[in-house]
Biopython code that builds the backbone (N, CA, C, O; Angstrom):
import numpy as np
from Bio.PDB.StructureBuilder import StructureBuilder

atoms = [
    (1, "MET", "N", (38.352, 111.387, 170.857)),
    (1, "MET", "CA", (39.056, 111.135, 172.099)),
    (1, "MET", "C", (39.958, 109.916, 171.905)),
    (1, "MET", "O", (39.567, 108.932, 171.278)),
    (2, "LYS", "N", (41.130, 109.996, 172.436)),
    (2, "LYS", "CA", (42.087, 108.910, 172.288)),
    (2, "LYS", "C", (41.682, 107.740, 173.188)),
    (2, "LYS", "O", (41.208, 107.954, 174.304)),
    (3, "PRO", "N", (41.863, 106.512, 172.712)),
    (3, "PRO", "CA", (41.416, 105.334, 173.475)),
    (3, "PRO", "C", (42.054, 105.213, 174.859)),
    (3, "PRO", "O", (41.371, 104.832, 175.810)),
    (4, "TYR", "N", (43.328, 105.522, 174.993)),
    (4, "TYR", "CA", (43.973, 105.380, 176.308)),
    (4, "TYR", "C", (43.407, 106.388, 177.309)),
    (4, "TYR", "O", (43.339, 106.102, 178.505)),
    (5, "LEU", "N", (43.003, 107.559, 176.830)),
    (5, "LEU", "CA", (42.409, 108.561, 177.714)),
    (5, "LEU", "C", (41.052, 108.080, 178.223)),
    (5, "LEU", "O", (40.720, 108.269, 179.393)),
    (6, "LEU", "N", (40.288, 107.471, 177.357)),
    (6, "LEU", "CA", (38.990, 106.921, 177.746)),
    (6, "LEU", "C", (39.168, 105.795, 178.772)),
    (6, "LEU", "O", (38.409, 105.710, 179.737)),
    (7, "VAL", "N", (40.144, 104.955, 178.568)),
    (7, "VAL", "CA", (40.424, 103.867, 179.507)),
    (7, "VAL", "C", (40.823, 104.438, 180.868)),
    (7, "VAL", "O", (40.371, 103.945, 181.901)),
    (8, "MET", "N", (41.653, 105.457, 180.877)),
    (8, "MET", "CA", (42.073, 106.079, 182.136)),
    (8, "MET", "C", (40.882, 106.700, 182.868)),
    (8, "MET", "O", (40.772, 106.564, 184.086)),
    (9, "LEU", "N", (40.013, 107.362, 182.158)),
    (9, "LEU", "CA", (38.831, 107.962, 182.774)),
    (9, "LEU", "C", (37.911, 106.895, 183.366)),
    (9, "LEU", "O", (37.376, 107.068, 184.461)),
    (10, "LEU", "N", (37.734, 105.814, 182.653)),
    (10, "LEU", "CA", (36.908, 104.726, 183.171)),
    (10, "LEU", "C", (37.541, 104.089, 184.413)),
    (10, "LEU", "O", (36.839, 103.747, 185.365)),
    (11, "LEU", "N", (38.839, 103.934, 184.399)),
    (11, "LEU", "CA", (39.539, 103.373, 185.557)),
    (11, "LEU", "C", (39.382, 104.277, 186.782)),
    (11, "LEU", "O", (39.146, 103.789, 187.887)),
    (12, "ILE", "N", (39.511, 105.561, 186.592)),
    (12, "ILE", "CA", (39.329, 106.513, 187.690)),
    (12, "ILE", "C", (37.907, 106.436, 188.224)),
    (12, "ILE", "O", (37.703, 106.456, 189.438)),
    (13, "LEU", "N", (36.941, 106.350, 187.356)),
    (13, "LEU", "CA", (35.544, 106.241, 187.764)),
    (13, "LEU", "C", (35.301, 104.981, 188.589)),
    (13, "LEU", "O", (34.615, 105.029, 189.610)),
    (14, "VAL", "N", (35.852, 103.872, 188.158)),
    (14, "VAL", "CA", (35.690, 102.611, 188.892)),
    (14, "VAL", "C", (36.329, 102.709, 190.273)),
    (14, "VAL", "O", (35.743, 102.256, 191.256)),
    (15, "VAL", "N", (37.507, 103.288, 190.359)),
    (15, "VAL", "CA", (38.182, 103.437, 191.649)),
    (15, "VAL", "C", (37.352, 104.319, 192.582)),
    (15, "VAL", "O", (37.208, 103.995, 193.761)),
    (16, "LEU", "N", (36.816, 105.403, 192.087)),
    (16, "LEU", "CA", (35.984, 106.280, 192.909)),
    (16, "LEU", "C", (34.732, 105.562, 193.420)),
    (16, "LEU", "O", (34.356, 105.714, 194.582)),
    (17, "ILE", "N", (34.106, 104.796, 192.569)),
    (17, "ILE", "CA", (32.908, 104.042, 192.982)),
    (17, "ILE", "C", (33.259, 103.027, 194.062)),
    (17, "ILE", "O", (32.527, 102.890, 195.042)),
    (18, "VAL", "N", (34.352, 102.326, 193.897)),
    (18, "VAL", "CA", (34.790, 101.343, 194.902)),
    (18, "VAL", "C", (35.067, 102.031, 196.234)),
    (18, "VAL", "O", (34.669, 101.521, 197.282)),
    (19, "LEU", "N", (35.735, 103.166, 196.212)),
    (19, "LEU", "CA", (36.033, 103.889, 197.443)),
    (19, "LEU", "C", (34.773, 104.377, 198.143)),
    (19, "LEU", "O", (34.688, 104.333, 199.370)),
    (20, "ILE", "N", (33.809, 104.835, 197.384)),
    (20, "ILE", "CA", (32.544, 105.299, 197.978)),
    (20, "ILE", "C", (31.836, 104.153, 198.672)),
    (20, "ILE", "O", (31.386, 104.307, 199.807)),
    (21, "PHE", "N", (31.727, 103.012, 198.020)),
    (21, "PHE", "CA", (31.032, 101.874, 198.624)),
    (21, "PHE", "C", (31.818, 101.284, 199.789)),
    (21, "PHE", "O", (31.214, 100.796, 200.745)),
    (22, "ALA", "N", (33.118, 101.314, 199.737)),
    (22, "ALA", "CA", (33.932, 100.791, 200.840)),
    (22, "ALA", "C", (33.707, 101.624, 202.094)),
    (22, "ALA", "O", (33.587, 101.062, 203.183)),
    (23, "GLU", "N", (33.647, 102.931, 201.974)),
    (23, "GLU", "CA", (33.411, 103.812, 203.125)),
    (23, "GLU", "C", (32.010, 103.593, 203.682)),
    (23, "GLU", "O", (31.837, 103.567, 204.901)),
    (24, "THR", "N", (31.019, 103.438, 202.833)),
    (24, "THR", "CA", (29.653, 103.204, 203.287)),
    (24, "THR", "C", (29.552, 101.900, 204.065)),
    (24, "THR", "O", (28.903, 101.860, 205.110)),
    (25, "ASP", "N", (30.177, 100.837, 203.582)),
    (25, "ASP", "CA", (30.141, 99.556, 204.282)),
    (25, "ASP", "C", (30.846, 99.643, 205.623)),
    (25, "ASP", "O", (30.388, 99.048, 206.599)),
    (26, "GLN", "N", (31.948, 100.370, 205.690)),
    (26, "GLN", "CA", (32.701, 100.484, 206.927)),
    (26, "GLN", "C", (31.868, 101.193, 207.993)),
    (26, "GLN", "O", (31.840, 100.751, 209.142)),
    (27, "VAL", "N", (31.201, 102.267, 207.639)),
    (27, "VAL", "CA", (30.398, 103.003, 208.609)),
    (27, "VAL", "C", (29.245, 102.163, 209.097)),
    (27, "VAL", "O", (28.999, 102.110, 210.302)),
    (28, "SER", "N", (28.524, 101.502, 208.203)),
    (28, "SER", "CA", (27.385, 100.702, 208.643)),
    (28, "SER", "C", (27.836, 99.508, 209.470)),
    (28, "SER", "O", (27.132, 99.091, 210.390)),
    (29, "GLU", "N", (29.007, 98.951, 209.152)),
    (29, "GLU", "CA", (29.545, 97.842, 209.931)),
    (29, "GLU", "C", (29.941, 98.321, 211.329)),
    (29, "GLU", "O", (29.680, 97.637, 212.319)),
    (30, "GLU", "N", (30.565, 99.487, 211.407)),
    (30, "GLU", "CA", (30.940, 100.050, 212.697)),
    (30, "GLU", "C", (29.719, 100.338, 213.554)),
    (30, "GLU", "O", (29.776, 100.198, 214.776)),
    (31, "CYS", "N", (28.639, 100.730, 212.946)),
    (31, "CYS", "CA", (27.442, 101.127, 213.688)),
    (31, "CYS", "C", (26.585, 99.944, 214.117)),
    (31, "CYS", "O", (25.531, 100.138, 214.723)),
    (32, "SER", "N", (27.008, 98.741, 213.819)),
    (32, "SER", "CA", (26.169, 97.586, 214.126)),
    (32, "SER", "C", (26.407, 97.011, 215.511)),
    (32, "SER", "O", (25.602, 96.213, 215.990)),
    (33, "GLU", "N", (27.499, 97.401, 216.165)),
    (33, "GLU", "CA", (27.758, 96.878, 217.502)),
    (33, "GLU", "C", (28.450, 97.929, 218.359)),
    (33, "GLU", "O", (29.089, 98.843, 217.839)),
    (34, "ASP", "N", (28.320, 97.797, 219.655)),
    (34, "ASP", "CA", (28.875, 98.751, 220.610)),
    (34, "ASP", "C", (30.360, 98.454, 220.834)),
    (34, "ASP", "O", (30.719, 97.603, 221.647)),
    (35, "ILE", "N", (31.228, 99.181, 220.088)),
    (35, "ILE", "CA", (32.664, 98.904, 220.171)),
    (35, "ILE", "C", (33.456, 100.058, 220.781)),
    (35, "ILE", "O", (34.661, 99.928, 220.996)),
    (36, "TYR", "N", (32.798, 101.188, 221.066)),
    (36, "TYR", "CA", (33.479, 102.348, 221.635)),
    (36, "TYR", "C", (32.797, 102.794, 222.923)),
    (36, "TYR", "O", (31.611, 102.543, 223.135)),
    (37, "ASN", "N", (33.567, 103.457, 223.776)),
    (37, "ASN", "CA", (33.011, 104.221, 224.881)),
    (37, "ASN", "C", (33.896, 105.453, 225.042)),
    (37, "ASN", "O", (34.909, 105.579, 224.353)),
    (38, "CYS", "N", (33.536, 106.341, 225.923)),
    (38, "CYS", "CA", (34.266, 107.614, 226.045)),
    (38, "CYS", "C", (35.733, 107.424, 226.414)),
    (38, "CYS", "O", (36.561, 108.280, 226.105)),
    (39, "ASP", "N", (36.060, 106.329, 227.062)),
    (39, "ASP", "CA", (37.460, 106.062, 227.418)),
    (39, "ASP", "C", (38.346, 105.812, 226.204)),
    (39, "ASP", "O", (39.571, 105.865, 226.316)),
    (40, "ASN", "N", (37.741, 105.538, 225.036)),
    (40, "ASN", "CA", (38.510, 105.298, 223.819)),
    (40, "ASN", "C", (39.020, 106.584, 223.177)),
    (40, "ASN", "O", (39.797, 106.526, 222.224)),
    (41, "PHE", "N", (38.597, 107.751, 223.682)),
    (41, "PHE", "CA", (38.931, 109.017, 223.047)),
    (41, "PHE", "C", (39.700, 109.916, 224.014)),
    (41, "PHE", "O", (39.508, 109.857, 225.228)),
    (42, "THR", "N", (40.569, 110.743, 223.451)),
    (42, "THR", "CA", (41.307, 111.688, 224.284)),
    (42, "THR", "C", (40.663, 113.068, 224.291)),
    (42, "THR", "O", (40.883, 113.855, 225.212)),
    (43, "THR", "N", (39.860, 113.362, 223.257)),
    (43, "THR", "CA", (39.174, 114.657, 223.210)),
    (43, "THR", "C", (37.701, 114.453, 222.885)),
    (43, "THR", "O", (37.302, 113.434, 222.321)),
    (44, "GLN", "N", (36.915, 115.439, 223.251)),
    (44, "GLN", "CA", (35.487, 115.396, 222.958)),
    (44, "GLN", "C", (35.256, 115.449, 221.450)),
    (44, "GLN", "O", (34.337, 114.802, 220.947)),
    (45, "SER", "N", (36.068, 116.204, 220.727)),
    (45, "SER", "CA", (35.872, 116.321, 219.275)),
    (45, "SER", "C", (36.108, 114.989, 218.564)),
    (45, "SER", "O", (35.433, 114.696, 217.578)),
    (46, "GLU", "N", (37.051, 114.178, 219.044)),
    (46, "GLU", "CA", (37.251, 112.841, 218.465)),
    (46, "GLU", "C", (36.004, 111.986, 218.675)),
    (46, "GLU", "O", (35.550, 111.300, 217.759)),
    (47, "ALA", "N", (35.459, 112.033, 219.880)),
    (47, "ALA", "CA", (34.254, 111.265, 220.179)),
    (47, "ALA", "C", (33.080, 111.755, 219.342)),
    (47, "ALA", "O", (32.258, 110.954, 218.897)),
    (48, "GLN", "N", (32.998, 113.054, 219.129)),
    (48, "GLN", "CA", (31.889, 113.626, 218.361)),
    (48, "GLN", "C", (31.924, 113.152, 216.914)),
    (48, "GLN", "O", (30.877, 112.892, 216.321)),
    (49, "ILE", "N", (33.111, 113.038, 216.345)),
    (49, "ILE", "CA", (33.239, 112.561, 214.961)),
    (49, "ILE", "C", (32.669, 111.151, 214.836)),
    (49, "ILE", "O", (31.915, 110.868, 213.905)),
    (50, "VAL", "N", (33.020, 110.275, 215.757)),
    (50, "VAL", "CA", (32.513, 108.901, 215.726)),
    (50, "VAL", "C", (31.016, 108.899, 215.993)),
    (50, "VAL", "O", (30.274, 108.177, 215.328)),
    (51, "PHE", "N", (30.564, 109.688, 216.950)),
    (51, "PHE", "CA", (29.136, 109.792, 217.273)),
    (51, "PHE", "C", (28.330, 110.224, 216.052)),
    (51, "PHE", "O", (27.244, 109.697, 215.808)),
    (52, "ASN", "N", (28.855, 111.180, 215.281)),
    (52, "ASN", "CA", (28.143, 111.713, 214.118)),
    (52, "ASN", "C", (28.064, 110.725, 212.956)),
    (52, "ASN", "O", (27.238, 110.911, 212.063)),
    (53, "LYS", "N", (28.892, 109.686, 212.938)),
    (53, "LYS", "CA", (28.881, 108.710, 211.849)),
    (53, "LYS", "C", (27.651, 107.813, 211.871)),
    (53, "LYS", "O", (27.240, 107.305, 210.828)),
    (54, "CYS", "N", (27.060, 107.613, 213.040)),
    (54, "CYS", "CA", (25.946, 106.677, 213.171)),
    (54, "CYS", "C", (24.645, 107.425, 213.431)),
    (54, "CYS", "O", (24.620, 108.371, 214.218)),
    (55, "PRO", "N", (23.572, 107.012, 212.779)),
    (55, "PRO", "CA", (22.289, 107.703, 212.978)),
    (55, "PRO", "C", (21.704, 107.507, 214.381)),
    (55, "PRO", "O", (20.921, 108.333, 214.850)),
    (56, "THR", "N", (22.080, 106.436, 215.035)),
    (56, "THR", "CA", (21.648, 106.226, 216.420)),
    (56, "THR", "C", (22.885, 106.157, 217.296)),
    (56, "THR", "O", (23.985, 105.912, 216.800)),
    (57, "ASP", "N", (22.722, 106.365, 218.558)),
    (57, "ASP", "CA", (23.862, 106.369, 219.482)),
    (57, "ASP", "C", (24.157, 104.947, 219.948)),
    (57, "ASP", "O", (23.974, 104.621, 221.121)),
    (58, "VAL", "N", (24.612, 104.110, 219.030)),
    (58, "VAL", "CA", (24.876, 102.702, 219.337)),
    (58, "VAL", "C", (25.977, 102.555, 220.384)),
    (58, "VAL", "O", (26.022, 101.551, 221.095)),
    (59, "TYR", "N", (26.861, 103.542, 220.485)),
    (59, "TYR", "CA", (27.983, 103.462, 221.414)),
    (59, "TYR", "C", (27.657, 104.069, 222.783)),
    (59, "TYR", "O", (28.462, 103.981, 223.710)),
    (60, "HIS", "N", (26.491, 104.676, 222.905)),
    (60, "HIS", "CA", (26.071, 105.321, 224.160)),
    (60, "HIS", "C", (27.072, 106.397, 224.587)),
    (60, "HIS", "O", (27.478, 106.469, 225.747)),
    (61, "LEU", "N", (27.457, 107.230, 223.616)),
    (61, "LEU", "CA", (28.394, 108.313, 223.879)),
    (61, "LEU", "C", (27.690, 109.583, 224.342)),
    (61, "LEU", "O", (28.335, 110.515, 224.822)),
    (62, "ASP", "N", (26.371, 109.619, 224.199)),
    (62, "ASP", "CA", (25.583, 110.802, 224.567)),
    (62, "ASP", "C", (24.502, 110.384, 225.561)),
    (62, "ASP", "O", (23.345, 110.185, 225.190)),
    (63, "ASN", "N", (24.887, 110.259, 226.803)),
    (63, "ASN", "CA", (23.955, 109.750, 227.814)),
    (63, "ASN", "C", (22.766, 110.661, 228.080)),
    (63, "ASN", "O", (21.681, 110.169, 228.390)),
    (64, "ASN", "N", (22.939, 111.974, 227.967)),
    (64, "ASN", "CA", (21.821, 112.873, 228.245)),
    (64, "ASN", "C", (21.053, 113.277, 226.984)),
    (64, "ASN", "O", (20.163, 114.125, 227.044)),
    (65, "LYS", "N", (21.391, 112.683, 225.865)),
    (65, "LYS", "CA", (20.665, 112.848, 224.591)),
    (65, "LYS", "C", (20.578, 114.307, 224.118)),
    (65, "LYS", "O", (19.551, 114.726, 223.584)),
    (66, "ASP", "N", (21.650, 115.074, 224.315)),
    (66, "ASP", "CA", (21.651, 116.463, 223.849)),
    (66, "ASP", "C", (22.436, 116.654, 222.552)),
    (66, "ASP", "O", (22.607, 117.783, 222.092)),
    (67, "GLY", "N", (22.914, 115.554, 221.963)),
    (67, "GLY", "CA", (23.641, 115.632, 220.703)),
    (67, "GLY", "C", (25.135, 115.860, 220.857)),
    (67, "GLY", "O", (25.850, 115.971, 219.861)),
    (68, "VAL", "N", (25.614, 115.931, 222.092)),
    (68, "VAL", "CA", (27.039, 116.146, 222.356)),
    (68, "VAL", "C", (27.612, 114.866, 222.973)),
    (68, "VAL", "O", (27.166, 114.414, 224.027)),
    (69, "ALA", "N", (28.592, 114.304, 222.303)),
    (69, "ALA", "CA", (29.200, 113.045, 222.762)),
    (69, "ALA", "C", (30.261, 113.306, 223.826)),
    (69, "ALA", "O", (31.006, 114.282, 223.739)),
    (70, "CYS", "N", (30.328, 112.457, 224.801)),
    (70, "CYS", "CA", (31.394, 112.434, 225.806)),
    (70, "CYS", "C", (31.704, 113.833, 226.359)),
    (70, "CYS", "O", (32.834, 114.314, 226.277)),
    (71, "GLU", "N", (30.692, 114.455, 226.910)),
    (71, "GLU", "CA", (30.857, 115.811, 227.450)),
    (71, "GLU", "C", (31.907, 115.894, 228.558)),
    (71, "GLU", "O", (32.473, 116.960, 228.798)),
    (72, "SER", "N", (32.166, 114.786, 229.226)),
    (72, "SER", "CA", (33.177, 114.782, 230.291)),
    (72, "SER", "C", (34.575, 115.029, 229.759)),
    (72, "SER", "O", (35.471, 115.372, 230.530)),
    (73, "LEU", "N", (34.787, 114.862, 228.448)),
    (73, "LEU", "CA", (36.100, 115.094, 227.827)),
    (73, "LEU", "C", (36.310, 116.553, 227.435)),
    (73, "LEU", "O", (37.398, 116.926, 226.996)),
    (74, "SER", "N", (35.296, 117.365, 227.588)),
    (74, "SER", "CA", (35.398, 118.786, 227.183)),
    (74, "SER", "C", (36.330, 119.557, 228.081)),
    (74, "SER", "O", (36.529, 120.755, 227.883)),
]
sb = StructureBuilder()
sb.init_structure("model")
sb.init_model(0)
sb.init_chain("A")
sb.init_seg("    ")
for serial, (resi, resn, name, xyz) in enumerate(atoms, 1):
    if name == "N":
        sb.init_residue(resn, " ", resi, " ")
    sb.init_atom(name, np.array(xyz, "f"), 0.0, 1.0, " ", f" {name:<3s}", serial, name[0])
structure = sb.get_structure()
């Protein structure tokens, strides 16, 4: 294998690892405080995406605890 090809593969691997950890930190940081409510979204599907990112409903987007966020936006 040519040395420059090996260097390129290693660089790609490092970039992928950095991107994976950056996304993980962002989600856990977002889930640590109540920064959203249903008024922040224009559609129920947008709210559902944010709701699904956190293991608990830190934003209180699902008041009746049925797994559907911001049902009033439907």
